[in-house]
C-alpha positions as CSV (number, residue, x, y, z in Angstrom):
1,X,69.7,93.6,107.7
2,X,72.4,91.5,105.8
3,X,70.9,89.0,103.3
4,X,72.7,86.2,101.6
5,X,71.3,83.5,99.4
6,X,73.3,80.7,98.1
7,X,72.8,79.0,94.7
8,X,74.5,75.9,93.2
9,X,74.9,75.3,89.4
10,X,72.9,72.3,88.5
11,X,73.5,71.5,84.7
12,X,71.7,74.5,83.2
13,X,70.2,76.5,86.1
14,X,70.7,77.8,89.4
15,X,69.3,75.9,92.3
16,X,68.8,77.8,95.6
17,X,70.1,76.2,98.6
18,X,69.4,76.6,102.3
19,X,72.9,75.5,103.3
20,X,75.9,74.7,101.3
21,X,78.5,72.4,102.8
22,X,82.0,73.5,101.8
23,X,84.0,71.2,104.2
24,X,85.1,68.9,101.6
25,X,85.7,71.4,98.8
26,X,88.6,73.8,97.8
27,X,88.0,77.2,96.3
28,X,89.7,77.5,92.9
29,X,88.7,80.9,92.0
30,X,86.1,83.5,93.2
31,X,85.2,87.0,92.1
32,X,82.9,89.6,93.5
33,X,81.8,93.1,92.5
34,X,79.5,96.0,93.9
35,X,76.0,96.4,92.3
36,X,74.2,99.5,93.1
37,X,70.8,100.1,91.7
38,X,71.4,97.9,88.9
39,X,74.8,99.3,87.9
40,X,78.4,98.0,88.3
41,X,82.0,99.1,87.6
42,X,84.0,97.0,85.3
43,X,81.8,94.0,85.1
44,X,83.3,92.7,81.8
45,X,86.7,92.9,83.6
46,X,85.4,90.9,86.6
47,X,84.0,88.3,84.1
48,X,87.4,88.1,82.3
49,X,89.4,87.6,85.4
50,X,87.1,85.0,86.6
51,X,87.0,83.1,83.3
52,X,90.8,83.4,82.8
53,X,91.5,81.6,86.1
54,X,89.3,78.6,85.4
55,X,91.0,75.2,84.7
56,X,90.4,73.8,81.3
57,X,88.9,70.6,82.7
58,X,86.4,72.6,84.6
59,X,85.0,74.2,81.4
60,X,84.5,70.7,80.1
61,X,82.2,69.9,82.9
62,X,80.3,73.2,83.2
63,X,79.0,75.9,81.0
64,X,80.6,78.7,82.7
65,X,79.1,81.3,80.3
66,X,75.6,80.0,81.1
67,X,76.5,80.1,84.8
68,X,77.7,83.7,84.6
69,X,74.7,84.9,82.7
70,X,72.2,83.0,85.2
71,X,74.2,84.8,88.0
72,X,73.9,88.2,86.6
73,X,70.1,87.7,85.9
74,X,69.6,86.7,89.5
75,X,70.9,90.1,90.9
76,X,68.1,92.5,91.8
77,X,68.2,95.8,89.9
78,X,67.3,97.8,93.0
79,X,69.4,98.2,96.3
80,X,73.1,97.6,96.9
81,X,74.5,94.0,96.5
82,X,77.9,92.5,96.6
83,X,77.4,89.1,94.8
84,X,80.1,86.5,94.4
85,X,80.8,83.8,91.9
86,X,83.0,80.7,93.0
87,X,84.4,77.5,91.4
88,X,85.1,74.8,93.9
89,X,87.2,71.6,93.5
90,X,85.6,68.5,95.1
91,X,85.9,64.8,94.9
92,X,84.8,63.9,91.4
93,X,85.1,67.2,89.8
94,X,84.0,70.8,90.3
95,X,81.1,72.8,91.6
96,X,80.1,76.4,90.8
97,X,78.5,78.5,93.5
98,X,76.6,82.0,93.3
99,X,76.4,83.9,96.5
100,X,73.9,86.9,96.4
101,X,74.8,89.2,99.3
102,X,73.6,92.4,100.4
103,X,76.5,95.0,100.3
104,X,78.2,95.7,103.6
105,X,78.9,99.2,104.8
106,X,81.2,101.1,102.5
107,X,83.8,103.5,103.6
108,X,86.0,106.4,102.2
109,X,88.9,106.0,104.4
110,X,91.1,103.1,105.9
111,X,93.8,102.7,108.5
112,X,96.6,100.4,107.4
113,X,99.3,98.3,109.3
114,X,102.0,96.2,108.0
115,X,101.6,92.4,108.1
116,X,104.8,91.0,109.6
117,X,104.2,87.4,109.3
118,X,104.9,85.1,106.4
119,X,103.1,85.6,103.2
120,X,99.7,84.0,103.7
121,X,99.2,83.7,99.7
122,X,99.6,80.4,97.9
123,X,98.1,81.6,94.6
124,X,98.8,85.4,94.7
125,X,97.7,86.1,91.1
126,X,94.4,84.3,91.5
127,X,91.3,85.7,93.5
128,X,89.8,83.0,95.6
129,X,92.1,80.2,97.0
130,X,93.6,82.5,99.7
131,X,90.4,84.6,100.8
132,X,90.2,82.8,104.1
133,X,93.9,83.1,104.9
134,X,93.8,86.8,103.9
135,X,90.7,87.3,106.1
136,X,92.6,86.1,109.0
137,X,95.6,88.6,108.2
138,X,93.3,91.4,108.0
139,X,91.5,90.4,111.3
140,X,94.8,90.1,112.9
141,X,95.7,93.9,112.5
142,X,92.4,95.0,113.8
143,X,93.7,94.7,117.4
144,X,96.2,97.7,116.3
145,X,93.2,99.8,115.1
146,X,93.9,99.1,111.4
147,X,91.3,98.2,108.7
148,X,93.6,96.7,106.2
149,X,96.9,94.7,106.3
150,X,99.7,95.5,103.8
151,X,101.6,92.6,102.4
152,X,105.2,93.1,101.6
153,X,107.8,91.2,99.4
154,X,110.6,89.4,101.2
155,X,112.7,92.4,100.5
156,X,110.2,94.7,102.2
157,X,108.5,96.2,99.2
158,X,104.8,97.1,99.2
159,X,102.7,94.7,97.1
160,X,99.1,95.0,98.0
161,X,96.6,94.9,100.9
162,X,94.9,91.7,102.1
163,X,91.7,92.8,100.4
164,X,92.7,95.8,98.4
165,X,95.3,97.1,95.8
166,X,97.4,100.1,96.6
167,X,98.1,103.2,94.7
168,X,99.7,106.5,95.6
169,X,100.4,110.0,94.4
170,X,103.7,111.7,93.9
171,X,102.5,115.2,93.1
172,X,100.3,114.7,90.1
173,X,101.8,111.5,89.2
174,X,99.8,108.3,90.0
175,X,102.0,105.4,91.1
176,X,101.7,101.8,91.9
177,X,103.8,98.6,92.5
178,X,105.7,96.9,89.6
179,X,103.6,94.7,87.4
180,X,106.0,91.9,88.1
181,X,105.2,91.8,92.0
182,X,102.7,88.9,92.5
183,X,99.3,90.2,93.3
184,X,95.6,89.9,92.2
185,X,95.0,92.0,89.1
186,X,92.7,94.6,90.8
187,X,89.8,95.7,88.6
188,X,89.3,98.9,90.5
189,X,93.1,99.8,90.3
190,X,93.2,99.0,86.5
191,X,90.1,101.3,86.1
192,X,91.7,104.2,87.9
193,X,95.1,103.9,86.1
194,X,93.4,103.6,82.8
195,X,91.3,106.7,83.4
196,X,94.3,108.5,84.7
197,X,96.1,108.0,81.4
198,X,92.9,108.8,79.4
199,X,92.6,112.2,80.9
200,X,96.5,112.8,80.4
201,X,97.9,112.3,83.8
202,X,101.2,110.4,84.2
203,X,101.4,107.0,85.8
204,X,104.5,105.2,87.1
205,X,105.4,101.8,88.6
206,X,107.9,101.8,91.5
207,X,109.1,99.4,94.1
208,X,108.9,101.2,97.5
209,X,109.1,100.3,101.2
210,X,106.6,101.6,103.6
211,X,108.9,104.4,104.8
212,X,109.3,105.6,101.2
213,X,105.7,106.5,101.0
214,X,106.2,109.0,103.7
215,X,104.2,112.2,102.7
216,X,102.2,110.7,99.8
217,X,98.6,110.4,99.4
218,X,97.9,106.6,99.5
219,X,94.8,104.9,98.2
220,X,93.4,101.4,99.0
221,X,91.1,100.2,96.2
222,X,88.5,97.5,96.1
223,X,85.4,96.4,94.3
224,X,83.4,96.9,97.5
225,X,84.7,100.2,98.8
226,X,86.0,101.7,95.4
227,X,88.7,104.3,96.4
228,X,89.5,104.7,100.0
229,X,92.2,107.0,101.2
230,X,94.6,105.7,103.7
231,X,94.4,108.1,106.6
232,X,97.2,106.6,108.7
233,X,99.6,103.6,108.7
234,X,100.1,102.1,112.3
235,X,103.8,102.3,113.0
236,X,104.4,103.3,109.4
237,X,104.8,106.4,107.1
238,X,103.0,109.8,107.7
239,X,100.3,110.2,104.9
240,X,98.9,113.1,103.3
241,X,95.7,114.1,101.5
242,X,95.1,116.7,98.8
243,X,91.7,118.3,99.4
244,X,89.2,117.5,96.9
245,X,91.1,114.8,95.1
246,X,89.7,111.8,96.6
247,X,86.0,113.2,96.2
248,X,86.4,114.0,92.6
249,X,87.8,110.5,91.7
250,X,85.1,108.8,93.7
251,X,82.6,110.7,91.6
252,X,84.4,109.7,88.3
253,X,84.2,106.1,89.3
254,X,80.5,106.3,90.0
255,X,80.0,107.6,86.5
256,X,81.7,104.8,85.1
257,X,79.2,102.3,86.3
258,X,77.2,100.7,83.6
259,X,73.9,98.7,83.7
260,X,74.2,95.0,84.4
């Protein structure tokens, strides 16, 4: 059974709410991560990403550090959870919200489809403002049998998934989109690339169209699912899988989790 508890930051503590009206607010930044049996991957990176996107005047209204610490303390150390912290703009200032959510089902694979509409992102380097628009984009490709929508640049180059980062393998070289492409700084992708470099593997940035990924092993990465392999791309390139590689990397990522 799915569980969600909502808390509002009230000065110096979290206040549990039965209902939180968001109709007159705007999400400025949000961040979420997986917690399994009290352990999480890259929590400091999630904290930095959240803090770095908060406007200066919001830090004058709220003690963001105290809010974060209270949120972490609220997360149970048993079970699987997918908490989210949020900063909202509202008339007269800002509101901090913490959602304690049970973790949805996680999967090891995904089917992709290209998003052919206009770019739904208004703030592509900040996680939060575009979550609802990206959810609609992802939902729109489900009628084609896809789990995730791939967003392209105006020139047709691969940027990211609606709710995931994308990395691919060319032999033993792990590749991803150029850093200058506007996208959310994925904690999971950053962790994978850092680990690859640490164990002596080559990494590479390249601008590619979907057709140029034909024959590659393609990964979709997110805080919830970790690494998923893209088994197919609707109307897109033929994808491959090296036996055993995904399993070994998923095991490595679990080993990197640390206690809250």
